[in-house]
Each structure stands twice: as structure tokens, then as C-alpha cells.
C-alpha angles and dihedrals in degrees: 000000000000092000092048092049092047090051092051089049095050095044093046092048095057098036092050090047093051092046093048093049091052094044094048095041094108088072088069086077093053129083110275096248091054095050102040092094090078091068099059088040090054089049094049092048091050091049089054088051090049092051094047099042104026102028090234113152129181136225116186119197128185103029088150089068091067108105125218120254126009123355144134122262111206108199135192110243114215104127148009084259098083094051088064112023102050097056095091089061091073132066099216111357130179123194124217101228144163113284088229091069088070089064093064109107112253095348089065091051089059092049089053094043094052093044100244112179113251121200125197104216091191093067103047104180097038091042092053093049092050090048092050092052091049090046092051089051091050093051092047087055089051093246126149116244109214114204137169102215092198089063095216136036117281124197114261107269092013126132109283119236107191121183119229094223092094090063089061089051091051091050098047101036094047093208133125120274117214112206112213123196129188142157099227091130088074093063106029103025122198117264091009131122090202124086125190127214117245144096120294108215117207121191119195106203130209112283120258102231120219120268105070121115113259091250094049090046093051094050091048094048093049093046094048094047096042096044092050095044091050090050092050091049089052090048091055089064089073092061118119089245107022116208112262086227086080086076088062092046090055089050091051092049093048090050089051 
């Protein structure tokens, strides 16, 4: 039953995404601010699909911690879930993403239209300079920069591997950074076809205001996100039907 439900979830997710991108494609001809509504609409529809086919619900805590205007949202990266489901929390977000994603037909057109920030990982110094300029422009436009400081998905409960690059953004942009923790990896694990029913809990933590040294900021950000994410994983143990991924979490902790 779980495998059948997971297959329905995966197939529905990608088919619905493709159909919505085609259906909404006329907005690519409109000014960005007039067409942005399609992105949170896409997210909300996919969350409905997740709930119906995969049994994945959502609880968001701490919305009051989101500042007005431009800031960086530093998000825990455990799953594909957060790349989709967190978008409606923000008024005008832009992801920092791999340049190669712009080469995907149709999807890449949307990333260009809505001014997502690409980064060329093969040309480090030039890529960082271009990313910084685009990030400064986004903050000046009072947009929200969404970034996964770990760079790649890590298993729920796994050893974190944060990159230091976000500390340079924090220092140079002089804007708040909002840490965001969640436990989505318990329900839609990375590199897994299976999804497990349950409630993803998202916790928006108090913003880290500008002014700290890069090292002090980095240590606080990692501590805030990891402490909250571990707490949310532990909280999931009390669910009526705990995710079986928790067994892997216990294995990882024992190995650590």
C-alpha cells in the first residue's frame, strides 16, 4: 500500500507540475510582478496533491518572526519538500540555485522570468561576484533571498555540513537572516521513492540581525537551525504513527 501511494504521489507531483507550467506559460509574457501569483499557486496546488496522495500535512510556527522587506531565509535542507512548500511564506522570494536549472525546458524559463539567482559552481570567484551583485539588487528591491546553507540535502538527523558562503552574504548585504528549521526529511526522504504520511513541522526562528562577525553569525545560525530541527524530529516521535525514517535517525545518532 505504501509503495502504491508513494508511486501515485511521485507521478502526480511531476505531471501536475508540468501541466501547471504549460497552463500558466502566458504569464511569461507579462511583467514579473503581474505574473508572480502563479508560483505560490503552483506551490499550494502541489501541497494539496501531497496531502491527498501522500498524506503529508503541514504545520508552520513562528510566522511572526518574518521581517518586512528584504532579508535572507536560511533553510534546513532535508528533502525536495522545502523547495516547493515554503514559497508561499514569502512575499517576493528568489532562490539561489544552480545555473544548470535554467537549462531545463519550461522550468528554466520560469526561473529566468522571476529573477531567481543562478550560480556557476565551476567558476568560483566570478560566480560569487555575480551572485553578490544579484543578491544586493534583490535586497534593494525588498525581496527575500532563499538559500539552503548546506548546499545539498542531508538525511534527517544526519551530520550537518553547512557552507560558510552565507556568512559572506550576511556580512555584505547587512540584512537580517531568518533561520528556518523543519522535519520534512522524515516524510519525504532525500533520494527515496517512498513518502510517508505525517505532519511536517516548520519552525521560523527569530531573525539574526546584522552586525555580528561572520564567524559569530555562522555559529549562531548553525546552532539555531540544528537545535530546532533536532527538537522537531524528536517531537515527531510522539505522532500516532511515527515515520519509519526515525529508525534511520537513531542509527545515525548511534554511529555519531
